[in-house]
C-alpha positions in Angstrom: 117.8 95.8 38.4 119.3 97.4 35.3 117.3 98.2 32.2 119.3 95.7 30.2 118.5 92.9 32.6 114.9 93.9 32.7 114.8 93.8 28.9 116.5 90.4 28.8 113.9 89.0 31.3 111.0 90.4 29.2 112.4 88.9 26.0 112.7 85.5 27.7 109.1 85.8 28.9 108.1 86.4 25.3 109.7 83.1 24.3 108.2 81.3 27.3 104.6 82.3 26.5 105.0 81.9 22.7 105.3 85.5 21.5 107.8 85.7 18.7 109.9 88.8 19.1 111.2 90.4 15.8 113.4 93.5 15.6 113.3 95.2 12.2 113.6 98.5 10.4 110.3 100.3 10.9 109.0 103.8 10.6 107.0 103.5 13.8 107.6 101.8 17.1 106.1 98.5 16.1 103.5 96.4 17.8 101.8 93.1 18.5 100.0 91.2 15.8 98.4 87.7 15.5 98.9 85.6 12.5 96.8 82.4 12.5 97.4 80.9 15.9 100.7 82.7 16.6 101.6 86.0 18.3 104.3 88.3 16.9 105.8 91.3 18.5 107.6 93.4 15.9 109.7 96.2 17.2 111.8 98.9 15.6 115.4 98.0 16.2 116.3 101.6 16.8 114.1 102.0 19.8 115.6 102.9 23.2 115.7 100.3 25.9 113.0 102.1 27.8 110.6 102.1 24.8 111.3 98.4 24.2 110.5 97.5 27.8 107.3 99.5 27.7 106.1 98.0 24.5 107.0 94.4 25.5 105.2 94.8 28.8 102.1 96.1 27.1 102.1 93.2 24.6 102.6 90.6 27.4 99.6 92.1 29.2 97.5 92.0 26.1 98.2 88.3 25.4 97.4 87.5 29.1 100.9 86.9 30.4 101.7 89.0 33.5 104.9 90.9 32.9 107.7 90.1 35.3 109.6 92.6 37.3 106.7 94.8 38.1 107.4 97.8 40.3 106.9 96.9 43.9 103.6 97.7 45.3 103.5 100.9 47.3 103.4 100.3 51.0 101.0 102.3 53.1 102.7 104.9 55.2 103.4 104.0 58.8 100.7 105.0 61.4 101.1 108.4 62.8 101.7 108.6 66.6 99.0 110.2 68.7 99.7 113.9 69.0 100.9 115.2 72.4 99.9 118.6 73.6 102.6 121.3 73.2 101.7 122.9 76.5 100.1 121.2 79.5 97.6 123.3 81.4 96.9 122.6 85.0 93.8 123.8 86.8 94.8 124.9 90.2 91.2 125.7 91.4 87.7 124.7 90.7 85.8 127.0 88.5 83.2 129.1 90.4 79.7 128.0 89.9 77.5 130.4 87.9 74.7 131.6 90.1 71.4 132.1 88.5 70.0 135.6 88.6 66.5 136.1 89.8 
């Protein structure tokens, strides 16, 4: 999924969970704040798409909404096959018994 589509989905999630998203001229990146019973996420309009996605995901996590489009969970690696010997050794005779010395 493209970064733009990811950002659009996150912005829609903000609307769905009641976080008002505001883009404005700021000196910093921006952040999440609560005013009375409402959540506001104020972002610097000059931020890159990657930074916007990161900040919105962090804010949604903080207000208790699971961010959509999480990276897929890592799958465990496939099981390794049993090793096979590189060389097979055949015994052609029985080992000699060790006699006890008296």
